[in-house]
N, C-alpha and C positions, 0 to 999 in steps of 0.2 A: 552459491559461485555459479559464476556464468561458466558451459561449455565450449570447447575450443570450435573455434571459425571452420566449415567445410574448406577440405583444402582438397584444390582439382589439379590435377597432374595432364596437362594436355597436348595432344600430340598429332601431328598428320599437318596438312592444309588448314589454312585461315577458317575454312569455310567447315573441315571437319574440326577444328577446335571448337569453334561456335557450337556447332551439335553437341560438344559433349559439353560446352557451357550449359547449356539452353536445357539440355536432358536432364543432368545431375542438378540445377538449380531450377528444376521449371514452375514448384510450387513457390519459389522467392522472385522469381523472375515476371512472376505473372501479379504477385503480391506488389509488388516496384512500381509496375505498371498502372496497376488502379491507382495506388498509394500517391504517388502523382500527378496521375490522371485527377484527383482529389485536390490536390495542394496546388495545382496550378491554377485550378478556379478559385480556392480560399485564400489561397496565401500571395497568389501571383495576380489575384482578379484578372484572368484571363479565362475568357469562354472557351467553351470545347474546340468550337469552330477554329478560331483563333492559333490555340494550343497544334492542331492539324495542322493548318496552315505554317506556321513556322517548322515544326515536326519534318515538312516535307518539303522546305526548304533547303532545311538543313543537309537531309538524305540526300540533295543533288550535291551539296559543300563535299560531303564523306565521300562519294564516286567521285568528282571532282578530283580529290587532294590524295584520298587514300583504296585506293580496290582493295586491295588487301583487306584492310578496316573493313571496308564493306562488306564485303565477302563473310569477314567475321559475324556480323552482326546478322545477314542473312539466316547463317549457321543458329546463329542463336533463336529467331525467330521460327525453322523448322523445329528446333528442338524443346521448347517449351509451349510451339502453338499460340503465339502471339504475334501477330503480322509484325510487318516489316518495318511500317512507319510508326508502329509503338517503340520498337524497339531504337527506332533512328531519336524516338522521343526523348526516351531513356539517356540515351548518347549524348544529345546536345540538352539536355534538364538544366546545364548550368549555365548556357545560353538564353535558354527560356525562362528560366528566373530571376537569373540575378539582372537581366536588361528589364524587367517588370521589379523588382526590389529598388532600379536605380531612380523608375520612372516614377513609381508613387511613393519615395523618398522614406524606407522602412528605417528603423531605430539602426539597425549596422547589416553588414554582409550576414546574412543569418547563418550561414556556413561559419559559426563560431568559433574558429579552430586557434589552438596555441600551439607555437611549433619552435622547435630550438636549436642550435647546433655548439656543440663542444668538442675544440681539436683538439691534439696530441698533448699539448701543453694545459689542457684542464684535467685530463682525466686521470684516474687511477691506473689503468693499462694500457696508457697511453696511446689506444687508438681512437678514433675518431666516430662519433657516435650522433646522430639526428634523431628526433622524435618530433611529436605531437600530443593533443588530444582533438580527434577530430568528432569537432561536435554537429551535431545534426537532427535529424527528423526522427521521435521517438521511432523504433519499430521501422526502419529502413533494413532491408536482408543484406547482410557483406558476404563476401568468401574470401579463400586467399588461391590463388593462382598460378603454379609453377607452369615454367616454358620451359622450352631452347632450343635454338632456333641458330644455326653457324655456330657452334659450340657457346654459347651465351646462354646463360642460365637467369632464369628471372624467378623473382618471389615476391610477388606483390597483392594489397587487399583492393578491392574493387566492389562497386553493388551490383547486387545480382543484375545481369543482363548488359552492364556496360564491359562491354570489352578491354583489356587491355592490361588495367589496373590502374589507378592513382597515388597511390602510396607503395613505396616498397626499396628494391633496390636489384643488383643483378650481378653476376659472376665478374664483373668488371671493377666494384667495387664504388660503380656509380649509385647512390640514392637520390629519394624527393621525398621531400613534406611540403605539404599547400595550403594554401591559408584564402579563402573568397575575400576578394575585394570589392568597393563600389566604385564607380566616379560620376561625373555628371556625366562625360562621353558615351558611358554602355550603351550600346543596342544592338539590337539580337540581328537589324536587317543590314547592319555590315556582312553579315555572312562571312564573316575570318574565319581561322584555322578556331576549330573546337577545340576546348578548353581539354577533354577526354583526350583528343587527338595526339596533341603536344604531351601528357602525361605520358600514355603509351609507348610513344616518340623519343622522350627523354628518359624513361624504365629502360630501355635496350639501346641507349646510348655506350660507347665503349669509352668515352670517357669524358670529360667535364664540359673541356670548349665544346663539344656536341651536345651534351646535354643543353649548354646555356643555349646555343644556334636556334636549337629545337624551342625551347621557352621564349626564346625574342623575334622568331624570325618571319617574316609572312604578317597578313591582318591582323589584329586584335579586335573583335567585334565588342568585348569585356573583357573587364580590368582582374587581372588576379596575379597571387603570389607563388613564385615557385621556390624552395630554400634546396638549392642542391650541393651535393658535395662527391666527393671519391675517396677511398681510403683504397687500402691496399697497394695498389701502384705504385701511388705517391698522392699523399691527402692533400687535398685542397676543397675548400668550402666555400658557397660565395647565395646572398640572400639576393633575388630579382624579383622587383615590381614591373608589372606591365600592365598597361593602358592603352585602349585607342592612340591616347596621345603619344606615347613611347615609352621606353624602359629604362629603370635606373636598378644599379649595383650597389649592394652593401657590403661589404667585406667586415669580418671578425670583429671583434675587439676586445684584447688579451684573451683570446681565445673562444670566444662565447660571441651567440647569436640567437635573440628573438624578435618573433615575430606575430602579430596575431592580423585580426582582420579591418586595418586601416593603413593607409602609405604613409609609412617615416616618410619618403622623399617627395611628397604632393606637391610641391612648391618647384622644385627641379623642374616636374612636368608639369607644370600647371595646370594641373587641375584643380577642381573643384569636390571633396567629397559629401555626398548629400547623405547627412547621418544627421537624424535629430538629436538634439541636446539631453536627451532623457533615456536613458539604460543603455548608453554606450558602454558595454563591459568590456570594448576591444583594446580601451587604454587603458583600463586596469588591469586585465589579464597580462598586456603585454609586461605593461612593468611588473608585475606580479614574478610574472617569468625571469626577466633581468635582477630582480631583485632576489629570488631565491637562488638563480645560477651562482650567484657571487658572495652570497650568504654562506651555502654548503663548500662554495669553492674556496673560503676562507678558514674552513675547518681542515680543509684538504682537498687533493684534489678527488674530482670526484668518479662516484664508483655507482654502480649499476644502482644498489637498494637507493644510493641519493637521488640519482635520476626520478624510479619509481614515486618516492616522497612527493620529489616536486610535483610529478603529476594526479599526484592524489592531494593536491592542497586546495582548500576550501575557503581560503580570504574572498570575500565578497558574495559567501555561496547566497543563492544558487548560483549566480554568473559569474563561478570561477574558474581557474585554470578546469578543475576536475568539473564541468558543465550537470546541472540538475533541473528538472524543469521547474520554469518560475511559477508559480499556481496565481499568483496577480497577473499574467499576461493572457491575453487570449489563447485558444488552446493552440491556433495555426501560425503563433508564434514562438509557442517553447522546444528549447531545446536540451540534448543529454550529450556526454560522450558517450557516443556508440561504439568507437576505437580508439583504442591509447595503444602510441606503439614506441619502441624504442630499438632503436636499430643500430647494431655495430658494421661500419663500412668495413672495415678491416676482416676482423671475426670472419664476416660474411654471417651474421646470426640476428635475427627477431624476435623479443619480447611484445608480449601484445595483450590487450583485453578483449573482450569481449562486451562491451558498455562501461561503464564511469569506474575507472582503478582503485577507487575506493573501496567499492565492495566487487568487484569482478573479477576471476580468478589470473593468471598470469600464465602465459602459454610462448611456448619457444620454437621456433621453427628456423632451421640452416639449410644453406646451400652448399654441396659440395658432399 
């Protein structure tokens, strides 16, 4: 049974919060830096000099777009003992890797996540729930971050060394789950707003409208999916597919939404997805998530234990909703569910596992 993730309560200026992050997670930050430097070369087929060049370019993007975010990266560098360029590389790792995936035509977006939303009409407690399995590189280190700014509290999951969080919710009831996507237009050199800067801003939004604006505004160098919702003050949820060609919104149907690692509205965006025919588990996982939500829903309104059972599902194992490394694939292509999460956006409660939910223990964190 897996232990809970480290939970950091960050205080002070952005730089001070970064220092606290870097100091508390020093070993994990160093581990992630080394892991990604290796993966960029093996998985993304990128020489070390090219990785450094791309990281330096994105460091300038962070400086231009968000000085506070850049200050937090500098603090992580100071706290962990890694260079600012290495920390920038971590924070831009989505753009560095995903544009490489698009260029070399991998089987699917490697961040093999399966996400969902269930609205009040579909749930037993009448609350808005969102959740996902976050499938990624086995061994990547993560943590939960708690912050408060201007009266807004946040509870987010992040990879050690990445500022602000990528999955989570805040005290205004705004929550976020994510999926990696690929399109033929993805290109790191567009130097658009970085993915992790977008997730940080979404998770600090006070309204769903503001969150959607952060997901869709500005230049998109790489494609990504943001499933965002707001409970507490008035429920609403929407899925936003983004690409360099534009964005499209997908509302729930029958109180339910599901998404994996392919565009559902590719034709509307006039994009091509560079996915090989073999091993495209994203289609199977998305369809399975839809089927499970409907199947459990026919038995009655969805309860917490139903949602946990859905995330444990092994149909199509090992490339299932609950993901496990596929021994038939090269090591650099193997993924597993590193983090699974269920979030009640009305009750402001997070249930999560630090590993595959079929075996890892469930833990609970709350805001307020």
